[in-house]
C-alpha positions in Angstrom: 0.8 -27.7 -14.8 1.8 -24.4 -16.4 -0.1 -22.3 -19.0 1.0 -19.2 -20.9 0.1 -16.7 -23.6 2.7 -16.9 -26.3 3.5 -15.4 -29.7 5.2 -17.4 -32.4 7.6 -16.1 -35.1 4.8 -15.4 -37.5 3.2 -13.0 -35.0 0.3 -15.4 -34.1 -0.8 -15.4 -30.5 -1.7 -18.7 -28.8 -2.6 -20.1 -25.4 -0.2 -22.9 -24.6 0.7 -25.6 -22.1 4.3 -25.3 -21.0 6.2 -28.4 -19.9 9.7 -27.4 -19.0 11.4 -26.2 -22.2 8.5 -27.6 -24.4 5.5 -25.5 -25.4 2.4 -27.3 -26.7 -0.3 -25.2 -28.4 -3.9 -25.5 -27.3 -6.7 -25.7 -29.8 -9.2 -23.1 -28.4 -11.8 -23.9 -31.1 -12.7 -27.3 -29.5 -14.9 -25.8 -26.7 -17.5 -23.1 -27.1 -16.9 -20.0 -25.1 -13.3 -21.0 -24.4 -11.2 -18.4 -26.3 -8.7 -17.0 -23.7 -6.3 -18.1 -21.0 -8.6 -16.8 -18.4 -11.4 -19.0 -19.7 -9.3 -22.0 -18.8 -8.2 -20.6 -15.4 -11.8 -19.9 -14.4 -13.1 -23.3 -15.6 -14.3 -25.9 -13.0 -11.5 -28.3 -14.0 -8.7 -26.3 -15.7 -6.4 -29.4 -15.6 -8.8 -31.6 -17.5 -9.7 -28.8 -19.9 -6.1 -28.1 -20.7 -5.3 -31.8 -21.4 -8.4 -31.9 -23.7 -7.4 -28.8 -25.6 -3.8 -29.8 -26.5 -3.6 -29.6 -30.2 -2.4 -33.0 -31.3 -1.8 -31.8 -34.9 0.6 -29.0 -33.9 4.3 -29.7 -33.4 5.6 -28.9 -30.0 7.7 -25.7 -29.8 10.9 -24.9 -27.9 10.3 -22.4 -25.2 13.3 -20.4 -26.4 11.7 -20.0 -29.8 8.5 -18.2 -28.6 7.7 -14.9 -27.0 5.9 -15.1 -23.7 3.2 -12.5 -23.5 1.7 -11.2 -20.2 -0.6 -13.9 -18.8 -3.6 -11.5 -18.6 -6.7 -11.0 -20.7 -9.2 -8.5 -19.3 -8.3 -8.7 -15.6 -7.5 -5.7 -13.5 -4.2 -5.9 -11.6 -4.4 -5.0 -7.9 -1.7 -5.1 -5.2 -1.3 -5.5 -1.5 1.2 -3.5 0.5 3.1 -3.8 3.8 2.5 -7.6 4.0 6.2 -8.5 4.9 8.1 -7.1 7.9 10.8 -5.8 5.5 8.3 -3.9 3.5 6.9 -2.3 6.6 10.3 -1.2 7.7 11.2 0.2 4.2 7.9 2.1 3.9 8.4 3.7 7.3 12.0 4.7 6.4 11.0 6.3 3.2 8.1 8.3 4.6 8.9 10.9 7.2 5.3 12.0 7.6 3.4 8.7 7.1 5.5 6.2 9.0 2.9 5.5 11.6 0.3 4.6 9.0 2.5 1.8 7.6 3.3 0.6 11.1 -0.4 0.4 11.9 -1.5 -1.3 8.7 1.0 -4.2 9.1 -0.9 -5.5 12.1 -4.3 -4.3 11.2 -7.1 -6.7 10.2 -7.7 -4.8 7.0 -4.8 -4.9 4.6 -3.6 -2.2 2.3 -4.9 -2.8 -1.2 -4.5 -0.6 -4.2 -5.1 -0.6 -7.9 -2.0 -1.3 -9.9 -2.6 -1.7 -13.6 -5.0 -2.2 -16.5 -4.1 -5.1 -18.8 -2.8 -2.7 -21.5 -0.2 -1.3 -19.2 1.2 -4.7 -18.2 4.4 -6.0 -19.8 5.6 -9.6 -20.1 8.8 -11.5 -19.9 11.5 -9.9 -22.0 9.7 -6.6 -22.3 10.8 -3.3 -20.8 9.8 -2.0 -17.4 9.9 1.8 -16.9 11.2 4.2 -14.3 9.7 7.6 -14.1 11.5 10.8 -15.3 10.4 12.6 -12.2 11.7 10.0 -9.8 15.2 9.8 -8.4 14.6 6.6 -6.3 13.1 3.7 -8.1 13.1 0.0 -7.3 11.5 -3.3 -8.5 9.3 -5.2 -6.1 9.3 -9.0 -6.7 5.9 -10.4 -5.7 4.0 -13.6 -5.7 0.9 -12.9 -7.9 -2.4 -14.6 -7.6 -4.7 -15.3 -10.6 -8.2 -14.9 -9.3 -11.5 -16.1 -10.7 -14.6 -13.8 -10.6 -15.5 -15.5 -7.3 -12.0 -14.6 -5.9 -10.9 -18.2 -6.0 -7.2 -18.6 -6.4 -6.8 -20.5 -9.6 -3.1 -20.0 -10.4 0.1 -18.2 -9.5 2.5 -16.1 -11.5 5.4 -13.7 -10.9 4.9 -10.0 -10.5 7.1 -7.0 -10.6 5.5 -4.0 -8.9 7.8 -1.2 -10.0 7.8 1.6 -7.5 9.0 5.2 -7.1 10.0 5.3 -3.5 10.8 9.0 -3.3 7.4 10.0 -4.7 5.5 7.8 -2.2 7.8 8.8 0.6 7.1 12.5 0.0 3.4 12.0 0.8 1.4 8.7 1.1 -1.3 10.4 -1.0 1.1 10.2 -4.0 0.9 6.4 -3.9 -0.9 6.1 -7.3 1.7 8.2 -9.0 4.5 6.2 -7.4 2.9 2.9 -8.5 0.6 3.4 -11.5 2.1 4.4 -14.8 2.8 2.8 -18.2 5.1 -0.3 -18.0 5.1 -0.2 -14.2 3.8 -3.8 -13.9 5.4 -7.0 -15.3 3.8 -10.4 -15.1 4.8 -13.9 -16.3 6.2 -15.8 -17.9 3.7 -18.5 -17.1 0.8 -19.3 -14.8 1.2 -22.3 -12.5 -2.2 -23.8 -11.9 -3.3 -23.9 -8.2 -3.5 -27.5 -6.9 -3.8 -28.8 -3.4 -2.5 -26.9 -0.3 0.4 -24.6 -1.1 3.4 -25.0 1.2 4.5 -21.5 1.9 7.9 -22.6 3.3 8.7 -24.3 0.0 8.2 -21.2 -2.1 11.4 -19.1 -2.5 11.4 -15.7 -4.1 14.6 -14.3 -5.5 15.6 -11.0 -7.0 18.7 -10.2 -9.0 19.6 -6.9 -10.6 22.4 -6.7 -13.2 24.1 -3.5 -14.5 26.7 -3.6 -17.3 27.1 -7.3 -16.8 27.7 -7.1 -13.1 25.4 -8.0 -10.2 24.5 -4.8 -8.2 21.9 -6.4 -6.0 20.4 -9.8 -5.1 18.1 -10.9 -2.4 15.7 -13.7 -1.4 12.9 -14.5 0.9 10.4 -17.3 1.5 6.6 -17.0 1.1 6.2 -18.0 4.7 7.5 -14.6 5.7 4.2 -13.2 4.4 2.3 -11.7 7.3 -1.1 -12.7 5.9 -2.6 -15.7 4.1 -3.1 -15.6 0.3 -6.8 -16.5 0.8 -7.2 -13.6 3.3 -5.8 -11.1 0.8 -8.1 -12.4 -2.0 -11.1 -12.2 0.3 -10.5 -8.6 1.2 -10.1 -7.7 -2.5 -13.5 -9.2 -3.3 -15.4 -7.3 -0.5 -17.9 -4.9 -2.0 -16.3 -5.2 -5.5 -17.1 -7.4 -8.4 -14.6 -8.7 -11.0 -16.5 -10.3 -13.9 -13.2 -10.9 -15.7 -11.4 -12.1 -12.6 -8.3 -10.3 -11.2 -4.6 -10.5 -10.6 -3.4 -9.7 -7.1 0.2 -8.9 -6.2 0.7 -10.0 -2.6 3.5 -7.7 -1.5 7.3 -7.8 -1.4 9.8 -9.0 1.2 12.9 -8.0 -0.8 13.9 -4.4 -1.0 17.3 -3.0 -2.1 19.1 -0.7 0.4 18.2 3.0 0.6 21.2 4.1 -1.4 20.2 2.0 -4.4 18.1 3.1 -7.4 17.4 1.5 -10.7 19.0 2.9 -13.8 18.2 2.7 -17.5 19.7 -0.5 -18.9 19.5 -2.5 -15.7 18.2 -6.1 -16.0 15.8 -7.3 -13.4 15.3 -11.0 -12.9 12.7 -12.4 -10.4 12.6 -16.1 -9.8 10.0 -18.1 -7.9 10.6 -21.7 -7.2 7.2 -23.1 -8.4 6.9 -20.8 -11.4 10.1 -19.8 -13.1 11.9 -16.5 -13.9 10.6 -13.2 -15.1 13.2 -11.0 -16.7 12.9 -7.4 -17.8 15.2 -4.6 -18.9 14.7 -1.1 -17.5 14.1 2.1 -19.5 13.5 5.6 -18.3 11.4 8.5 -19.4 8.4 9.2 -21.5 7.1 6.8 -24.1 
């Protein structure tokens, strides 16, 4: 089952059930204290609640006729780093002075976790992601994203793009916040797939395609089973000593990294596909807002 935040042609925003190419609006007035997508995600039975909330009076919409908004309400977005072998290698290659730190954290019990974005800085499917003016080496990072409840329970999955300035981070690991955290540096969506049963990591394929002037300039793929840690372990570490009353979103790291001679350019189109979710597509802009 997949849920989304959408906007219709008249500018109205809704929470909706997405079934393939069909979008069914939910009537959020039927249940007290259920006003947002996160209220459904954090409910004891999000599947049953969603079925109950489907607005039987509203005509279903075509997915192509609505705008998919970022699937976040008030949640902070956090990220894990160096969780794939390829990410470990890339971070060591980009950082002359901090290589040993990335080598050590890959096998350490404690993962690298860092703050990524406030909800207001997150963009959705079809929106622009941004590369910094003061960076000459920028890449997208396709990531499996966890939708977490206030108790750090994994209640759903979405697609994340953790935009990164590799030259800034490589110059000094202490510059990580500037390399990772800025306006439009995080994209999420287009939908949330509700968590159900045991996730089979080997069945989850993550793909990245970058187009420039109508031509493919990079593509890559990996499987979630290449993740060095479990999703539950990462969520557990995030919840240690911190409370998240609104829940949280956790990006779980990337296993797809373009070669060192590649950098994003304004006008590029980034498409990230994950087999049990869909495709998140964003165009690239550069410079100040």
